[in-house]
C-alpha positions in Angstrom: -97.3 172.3 -42.2 -95.0 169.7 -43.8 -91.4 170.6 -42.9 -88.7 169.9 -45.6 -86.2 167.2 -44.7 -82.9 168.9 -45.4 -83.3 172.1 -43.5 -80.2 174.1 -42.6 -80.0 172.7 -39.1 -80.7 169.0 -40.1 -78.0 169.4 -42.8 -75.5 170.6 -40.3 -76.4 167.6 -38.0 -75.8 165.3 -41.0 -72.4 166.9 -41.9 -71.4 166.8 -38.2 -72.3 163.2 -38.0 -70.2 162.3 -41.1 -67.1 163.9 -39.6 -67.7 162.7 -36.0 -68.7 159.1 -36.9 -65.8 158.8 -39.3 -63.4 159.6 -36.5 -65.3 157.2 -34.2 -65.2 154.3 -36.6 -61.5 154.8 -37.3 -60.4 155.0 -33.6 -62.7 152.1 -32.5 -61.2 150.0 -35.3 -57.6 150.8 -34.7 -57.4 150.5 -30.9 -58.8 147.0 -30.5 -56.8 145.8 -33.5 -53.7 147.2 -31.9 -54.5 145.2 -28.8 -55.1 142.0 -30.8 -51.9 142.4 -32.8 -49.9 142.8 -29.5 -51.4 139.8 -27.7 -53.0 137.5 -30.2 -55.5 136.5 -27.6 -59.3 136.4 -28.5 -60.2 136.0 -24.8 -58.4 139.2 -23.8 -59.8 141.0 -26.9 -63.3 139.9 -26.0 -62.9 140.9 -22.3 -61.5 144.3 -23.1 -64.3 145.1 -25.7 -66.8 143.8 -23.2 -65.5 146.2 -20.6 -65.7 149.0 -23.1 -69.4 148.5 -23.6 -70.2 148.9 -19.8 -70.0 152.7 -19.7 -72.1 152.9 -22.9 -74.8 150.9 -21.1 -74.6 153.0 -17.9 -74.4 156.4 -19.7 -77.0 155.8 -22.4 -80.0 156.4 -20.1 -78.3 159.4 -18.6 -77.7 160.7 -22.1 -81.4 160.3 -22.9 -82.5 162.1 -19.8 -80.0 165.0 -20.4 -81.2 165.1 -24.1 -84.7 165.9 -22.9 -83.6 168.5 -20.4 -80.5 170.2 -22.0 -80.1 171.7 -25.5 -79.2 168.7 -27.7 -76.7 170.8 -29.7 -74.7 171.6 -26.5 -74.5 167.9 -25.7 -73.1 167.1 -29.2 -70.5 169.9 -29.0 -69.3 169.1 -25.5 -69.0 165.4 -26.1 -67.1 165.8 -29.4 -64.6 168.1 -27.8 -64.2 165.7 -24.9 -63.6 162.8 -27.2 -60.8 164.7 -28.9 -59.3 165.3 -25.4 -59.5 161.6 -24.6 -57.6 160.7 -27.7 -54.9 163.3 -27.0 -54.4 162.0 -23.5 -54.1 158.4 -24.9 -51.5 159.6 -27.4 -49.4 161.2 -24.7 -49.5 158.2 -22.4 -49.3 155.2 -24.8 -45.5 154.9 -24.7 -45.2 155.0 -20.9 -48.3 153.4 -19.2 -49.6 149.9 -18.8 -50.9 149.6 -22.4 -53.7 147.1 -21.8 -55.1 149.1 -18.9 -54.8 152.3 -20.9 -56.5 150.8 -23.9 -59.3 149.4 -21.8 -59.9 152.8 -20.0 -59.7 154.7 -23.3 -62.2 152.4 -25.1 -64.5 152.7 -22.0 -64.4 156.5 -22.4 -65.1 156.3 -26.2 -68.0 153.8 -25.9 -69.4 155.7 -22.9 -69.3 159.0 -24.8 -71.0 157.3 -27.8 -73.7 155.9 -25.5 -74.5 159.4 -24.1 -74.2 161.0 -27.6 -76.5 159.0 -29.8 -79.8 159.6 -27.8 -79.2 163.4 -28.5 -78.9 162.8 -32.2 -81.9 160.5 -32.4 -84.0 162.8 -30.2 -83.2 165.8 -32.3 -84.9 164.3 -35.4 -88.5 164.9 -34.3 -87.4 168.5 -33.4 -85.9 169.2 -36.8 -88.3 167.3 -39.2 -92.0 166.6 -39.6 -93.6 163.2 -38.7 -93.9 162.5 -42.5 -90.1 162.6 -42.7 -89.2 160.5 -39.7 -88.5 157.4 -41.8 -86.4 159.3 -44.3 -84.5 161.2 -41.6 -83.7 158.0 -39.7 -82.6 156.4 -43.0 -80.3 159.4 -43.6 -78.7 159.2 -40.1 -78.3 155.4 -40.4 -76.8 155.8 -43.9 -74.4 158.4 -42.7 -73.4 156.1 -39.8 -72.8 153.3 -42.2 -70.9 155.5 -44.7 -68.6 156.7 -41.9 -68.1 153.2 -40.7 -67.3 152.1 -44.3 -64.6 154.8 -44.9 -63.3 154.9 -41.3 -62.0 151.3 -41.0 -60.7 151.2 -44.6 -58.6 154.4 -44.3 -57.7 153.4 -40.7 -56.6 150.0 -41.8 -54.4 151.4 -44.6 -52.8 154.0 -42.4 -52.4 151.6 -39.4 -50.8 148.9 -41.6 -48.4 151.4 -43.3 -47.6 153.9 -40.6 -48.8 152.5 -37.2 -51.3 153.8 -34.7 -50.2 157.4 -34.3 -51.4 158.9 -37.6 -54.8 157.3 -37.0 -54.9 159.0 -33.6 -54.0 162.4 -35.1 -56.7 162.2 -37.8 -59.4 161.2 -35.4 -58.6 164.1 -33.1 -58.9 166.5 -35.9 -62.3 164.9 -36.9 -63.8 165.4 -33.5 -62.6 169.0 -33.2 -64.0 169.9 -36.6 -67.4 168.2 -35.8 -67.7 170.1 -32.5 -67.0 173.4 -34.2 -69.6 172.8 -36.9 -72.2 171.7 -34.4 -71.9 175.1 -32.6 -74.0 176.6 -35.4 -76.9 174.2 -35.2 -80.2 175.5 -33.8 -82.4 172.8 -32.3 -85.8 173.9 -30.8 -85.6 173.4 -27.0 -88.1 173.9 -24.2 -86.7 173.5 -20.7 -88.5 171.0 -18.5 -89.3 171.7 -14.9 -87.1 169.6 -12.5 -88.1 168.9 -8.9 -85.6 167.8 -6.3 -82.0 166.7 -6.8 -80.4 165.5 -10.0 -80.5 161.8 -8.8 -84.2 162.1 -8.0 -84.8 163.6 -11.5 -82.8 160.8 -13.1 -84.7 158.1 -11.2 -88.1 159.8 -12.0 -87.3 160.2 -15.7 -86.0 156.7 -16.0 -89.0 155.2 -14.3 -91.3 157.2 -16.5 -89.7 155.9 -19.7 -89.7 152.3 -18.4 -93.4 152.6 -17.5 -94.2 154.0 -20.9 -92.5 151.0 -22.6 -94.0 148.4 -20.2 -97.5 149.7 -19.8 -98.4 151.9 -22.8 -96.3 150.3 -25.5 -95.6 146.7 -24.3 -94.8 145.6 -27.9 -91.6 147.7 -27.7 -90.6 145.9 -24.5 -91.0 142.5 -26.2 -89.1 143.7 -29.2 -86.2 144.7 -26.9 -86.0 141.2 -25.5 -85.6 139.9 -29.0 -82.9 142.4 -29.8 -81.1 141.5 -26.6 -81.1 137.8 -27.7 -79.8 138.6 -31.1 -77.1 140.9 -29.7 -76.0 138.2 -27.3 -75.8 135.4 -29.8 -75.3 137.0 -33.2 -74.0 140.6 -33.0 -71.4 139.8 -30.3 -70.2 136.8 -32.4 -69.6 139.1 -35.4 -67.8 141.7 -33.3 -65.3 139.1 -31.9 -65.1 136.7 -34.9 -64.4 139.3 -37.7 -61.0 140.5 -36.4 -60.0 137.2 -34.8 -60.8 135.0 -37.9 -59.1 137.4 -40.3 -56.0 138.4 -38.4 -55.4 135.2 -36.4 -57.1 132.2 -38.0 -56.9 132.6 -41.8 -53.0 132.4 -41.8 -52.2 135.5 -43.7 -49.2 137.8 -43.4 -49.8 140.3 -40.6 -49.9 143.5 -42.5 -52.0 142.0 -45.2 -54.4 140.6 -42.6 -54.7 144.0 -41.0 -55.5 145.7 -44.3 -58.1 143.0 -45.2 -59.6 143.3 -41.8 -60.0 147.1 -42.5 -61.7 146.3 -45.8 -63.9 143.7 -44.1 -65.1 146.4 -41.6 -65.7 148.7 -44.6 -67.7 146.0 -46.3 -69.7 145.5 -43.1 -70.4 149.2 -43.1 -71.3 149.1 -46.8 -74.0 146.6 -45.9 -75.3 149.1 -43.4 -75.1 151.8 -46.1 -77.0 149.7 -48.6 -79.6 148.9 -45.9 -80.0 152.6 -44.9 -80.4 153.7 -48.5 -82.9 150.8 -49.2 -84.9 151.8 -46.1 -85.1 155.4 -47.4 -86.0 154.5 -51.0 -88.6 151.9 -50.1 -89.9 153.5 -47.0 -93.5 153.4 -48.2 -93.2 149.7 -49.3 -91.6 148.2 -46.2 -94.3 146.6 -44.0 -93.3 147.0 -40.4 -95.3 143.9 -39.3 -93.0 141.8 -41.5 -89.8 143.0 -39.7 -89.3 139.6 -38.2 -88.3 138.2 -41.6 -85.2 140.5 -41.5 -84.1 139.0 -38.2 -84.5 135.5 -39.6 -82.5 136.6 -42.7 -79.6 137.8 -40.5 -79.5 134.5 -38.6 -79.6 132.4 -41.8 -76.6 134.4 -43.2 -74.4 133.0 -40.4 -74.4 129.4 -41.6 -72.4 129.9 -44.9 -69.5 131.3 -42.7 -69.3 128.1 -40.7 -69.7 125.9 -43.7 -66.9 127.7 -45.6 -64.5 127.2 -42.6 -65.3 123.4 -42.7 -65.1 123.0 -46.5 -62.3 125.3 -47.6 -58.7 125.7 -46.5 -58.2 128.7 -48.8 -57.8 132.0 -46.7 -59.2 134.1 -49.7 -62.3 131.9 -50.2 -63.1 132.0 -46.5 -62.5 135.8 -46.4 -64.9 136.3 -49.3 -67.6 134.2 -47.7 -67.2 136.0 -44.4 -67.4 139.5 -45.9 -70.3 138.7 -48.2 -72.3 137.2 -45.3 -71.5 140.1 -43.0 -72.6 142.5 -45.7 -76.0 140.8 -45.9 -76.4 140.6 -42.2 -75.6 144.3 -41.8 -77.9 145.3 -44.6 -80.9 143.4 -43.1 -80.2 144.6 -39.6 -80.0 148.3 -40.7 -83.4 148.1 -42.4 -84.8 146.6 -39.3 -83.2 149.3 -37.1 -84.6 152.1 -39.3 -88.1 150.6 -39.1 -88.0 150.2 -35.3 -86.6 153.7 -34.7 -89.2 155.3 -36.9 -92.0 153.4 -35.2 -90.7 154.4 -31.7 -90.4 158.1 -32.7 -93.9 158.1 -34.1 -95.5 156.5 -31.1 -93.6 158.3 -28.3 -94.6 161.8 -26.9 -92.0 164.6 -27.6 -91.2 165.0 -23.9 -90.3 161.3 -23.6 -88.5 160.7 -26.8 -84.9 161.1 -25.6 -85.5 159.0 -22.4 -87.3 156.2 -24.2 -84.6 156.0 -26.9 -81.9 155.9 -24.2 -83.7 153.1 -22.4 -83.9 151.2 -25.6 -80.2 151.7 -26.4 -79.3 150.7 -22.8 -81.3 147.5 -22.7 -80.3 146.4 -26.2 -76.7 146.9 -25.4 -76.8 145.0 -22.1 -76.2 141.7 -23.8 -73.2 142.9 -25.8 -70.5 142.7 -23.1 -71.6 139.3 -22.0 -71.6 138.1 -25.6 -68.2 139.5 -26.3 -66.7 137.8 -23.3 -68.6 134.5 -24.2 -67.3 134.4 -27.7 -63.8 135.5 -26.8 -63.6 132.5 -24.5 -65.3 130.1 -26.9 -62.9 130.9 -29.7 -60.0 130.5 -27.3 -61.3 127.0 -26.3 -62.3 125.9 -29.8 -59.0 126.8 -31.6 -58.9 124.8 -34.8 -62.7 124.3 -34.7 -63.9 127.9 -35.0 -66.7 126.7 -37.3 -68.4 125.1 -34.3 -68.7 128.5 -32.5 -70.1 130.1 -35.7 -72.7 127.4 -36.2 -73.7 127.6 -32.6 -74.3 131.3 -33.0 -76.4 130.7 -36.2 -78.6 127.9 -34.6 -79.4 129.9 -31.4 -80.1 133.1 -33.3 -82.4 131.4 -35.8 -84.3 129.7 -33.0 -84.8 133.1 -31.3 -85.8 134.8 -34.6 -88.4 132.2 -35.7 -89.9 131.7 -32.2 -90.5 135.5 -31.8 -91.6 136.4 -35.3 -95.2 136.9 -34.2 -94.3 139.8 -32.0 -93.7 142.0 -35.0 -97.0 141.1 -36.6 -98.7 143.2 -33.8 -97.1 146.5 -35.0 
C-alpha cells in the first residue's frame, strides 16, 4: 500500500528538524565567526574547525549502529536536550575559561552530536514513508536543512553584529529544547535487533557488515564515496574556510558590516541548497541519476569566477556578489546530487542495514573535511594578498576529479 508522504509522524520529524537545524545553523555560524573576529587568523580558524569535524567522523558510525538498534525518536530527543546543555555550559564558562580551548571543545561537541544525530533522521525515512516517496522525502529533509541554514546565519549575523554572542546562545538553547519536546510525540516503527556479545563486539560486527555491503554488494557506492571525499577535500573545505575569511578579513569592509554580510552570504549559500532541494523534489521523475556526474562538474566550474573576480576587481561589493552567486550555484547543484545519492542508497539498502550504511557513508565522506580545512587555513595564511591563487587551485583540482570520475555515475 502506498503510504502518504506527510503522515503525522513524518510531519513532526520535519517540524522538529526546522527548529533543531535552525539552532544548529545559528550556533555553528556564530562561534567560529567569534573566534575569527578575536584572532583574525585563517590558520587558527581552519585548525579549530578541522578539530570540530573529528568527533563527527568518529561518532557518525556509532550513530548509525545505534539508529538500527535503538528507537530513532529517543536518539533525536536525547541529543537535542544534550545540545542545549552544551550551549548552556559554554555560556556559563565563556567569560572565565581559555576561550580558544572552550570554543574548540564546544564545537567538537556540536559537530559530534550532529554526526550521531543525522543517521537517525535519514534512517527514519524508510520507516515513515513508502519507497515511492523516498526521493520526495529526502528532498523535503534537504530543503528543511537548507531553509534552516538560510534563516539561521542571517538572523544569527544580525543579532551577533548588533548585540554580541550571548543572545544567539540563548535563542539556540531554546530551539533545541523545543525540538526535543516536540520529538517526544513522534512514533517511529522499531524492531529490536538481537545483539550477541559486548557493545564493542556489536559495533565492530555492525560496522564490518555495512562496509562489506558497500564493498562487495554495491561497489559503485564505494567508488562514489571516493569521489565525494576528493570533492570535500579540495572544494567543500575551501568554501568553508574561504567564505568567512574572504568576507571578514580580505574584502576590507568595516567589521560589523562584514559580519552582517557574512551572515547573509551563509544565508545565500543555504538558499542555494533550498533551491536545489526544491528542484530535486519537483523534478524527481526527470532527474537521471546516471547523469549525476554533470552536477559535480558544474560545482567545480563555479569556483573559477570567484578567483577571476579577485584578480580583476578591487571593489569589495563586486567580489562579494560574485562569491555569493557562485556559492549559491555550487550549493544548489551539490544538494540535487546529495538527494539523488541518498535516495539511491535508501532504495538499494536492506532495512536492517540502512542506518549503519548511511553512517559509514557520512563518516567516510567527512574524513577529508578536517584535512581540507587545515590545508586551506594554512594556504590562505601563506598566500595573503594572492588569495585568488588558492581559489583557482581548488577549482582546477576539483574539476580534474569531477571529469576523470564521471563514468562512475553512468553505472547507476
